[in-house]
C-alpha positions, 0 to 999 in steps of 0.5 A: 310471424307473430300473427301466425303463432297461436296464442292459446295454450292448446294451439301452442302445445299443438304447434310445438309438439307437432313440430318436434314430432314431425322432425323426429318422425322425418329423421326416424323415417329416413333411418328406418327406410335406409335400414329396411332397404339394407336389410331387404338387399341383404336378404336378396343377396343371401340366396345368390351368395349361397348359390355361388359358394355351392357352385364354387365348391362343386367346381373345386371337387369335380374332376377336370373334365366335368368342371365346365359342365358344373359351370354350364349347369349353374348358368340358368334362370338368368344366372351366368357362371364362367372361368376367365383369366380376368375378373368381371368386377374391376378393382376400381369399380364401385364395389360393395364391401358388405357383400364381399365380406359376407362372400369371403366368410361363406367361402372360408366356412366352406373351406374354399381357399381364394386369393381375392373376392370382389362384388358389385351390384348394378341395374341391368336391362333384360328382355328380348328384342321386339318384345317391348321396352327392356325391364330394369332389374338388379344383378349381383356380379361376383368375382373370386380369384382361385389358387391357380390365378383364374377368376370364377365370375358370376352374374346372379339376378336379384329378386325385385325389391318390395315396391311398397316398402317406402309407401308402407313406411310413409303410411306407418309414419303418418299414422303414428304421427297422427296418433301421437299428435291427436293424444297431445291435442287431447291433453292440451284441450283437457288442460285449456278448457278448465283454464278458459272456464277459470278465465271467463269466471275471473273476467265476469266477477268484478266483486259486484255480482255473485261469483260463478262457481267453476266446476273443477275438472282436468288434472289434479293440480288444475282441479286444486287451482280451480277449487282454490279460486272458488274458495277465494271468490266466496271469501271476497264476497263474504268480505264485501258483505261484511263491508256493506253491513259495517257501512250501513251501521256506520251510516245509521250511527252517523245520521243520528248525531247529524240530525241531532246537531241540525235540531240543536243548531236551529236555535243558534244565533246569529242567523248568519252563523246558523245558516253556514253550520246548517249548510255544512251539516247538509253537505256532510249528510249528502256526502255520507249518503253518496259514500253509502250509495257508492259502497253498495251500488254494485252490491244492492240485491235489487232484482233485475227485471225487464224495463223499458229503458227509453221510458225510464230515461224520458221520465227522468228528463221530463222531471228535470224539465218540470223543475226548469232545467234544460234537459232534452231526451232525443226521441227513440224507440222502445228498448226493453232490457233486464235491468235494475231500474232503481240503480239505473235511474240513479246512474242516469240521474248522476250523469244528467246532474253532472252535465247540468253542473258543468255545462248548464244543459244536457241532451240524452240519446239512446242508441241500439247496437248489435249486442249492446245499448247505449245511453249517451248524455251530451253537454256543450261544456268545456270538456276535459283534458284527454288525460283526465277522461279516465281519472274522473271515473275514480272515486273522490277525484275532481278536476280542479278547474271545474270540479271544486267544492263550490259546485257541490258534490263529492266526486262520486257521481261518475264513480257510482254510475260506473259501478252501476254500469259494471254491475249490469255487465256494461261499462261507462266511458267519457269522450270529448265531442268534436264540436265541443262538450263532453259525451258520457256513454253508459253501455249496457249488454243487450241480446240481438 
């Protein structure tokens, strides 16, 4: 049932409004149809009742010898009048009370005193034998007891009801339903489209790229929310720019004293202490450099340009191989993508360094899929516990069993690679290989 319920705002509004409107329209259709049928029947009964009252008045005023002629003259065009000792409408028959009340009122208005009034409506067959099937028509049976105890009975044929009444009501109900539902859908779409734009802009903006400005549209409240969102994005960008400037200034200010310390320590004795201090200074310098790179990795204003990613990766692997490292690039076809080459080179280098530190070797593969390209760095190391696969992507996080100070690094290599991937609109994820070792997949968007 949940799968059938729409998740979008427009779908839910359409379903709820459409359902409520359908119930209301069905109820309204039933009430309206019943009322129209009653009104139609009342209109059809009017001429017959008026004719009966006029005949009763003529009968009461006519001399005794002409009374039968009055009833005979009235019995035409399917109608039949007669004076009988018994009522044509039995007391326990399915009588029509509204018709009886209307007939009694008209008789009283004509000052015709009667003892009892009865009315009944039935369907009867009409036609001549041998002329085909009998036609069914409605007939109104009226019985009025006069002062002398006799019953004035009449059968009056009613005009046929409107055969298209129900069809017209159904059509009017459907048209009204579609008009109101269409207006509701229009309003729902008018609300949902700006919300979709807002959602897309929020998903695309990770603080590392220029935010997309959403065009304010829709109702006033929604326009104000979009304008507030745009203003918030620009404030976030301004804060990030200020952070970059501050980190750059701090990096510059810290490099100078570290370089000065390095020069002064060159003459320090004994040599063993000098080497340890120099190693600490180099470690601090390297850590400072990585922190600055990470802080600016997603905000570097390097222009993206079409680059052969395969050639870039092969060149990196060749450099490592020339330095004596066990790094292999699996042959792959030419793959040209719009990337920031310096940032991407730094990210892939970090992944290869990570594999060399903890496994001693690395193999790099490039896969092209529909809509994406993947740079996969494989190693044959111990892998990672499942619960650590996501945490190692966090800045400064190291798994104690392998990522210690002794191995070097500051816990920022994977975080920098992840930031670079996200700045390209891609992602970085880790997975343990079934045959052992770790696979690090850097995924980039690719057209086609």
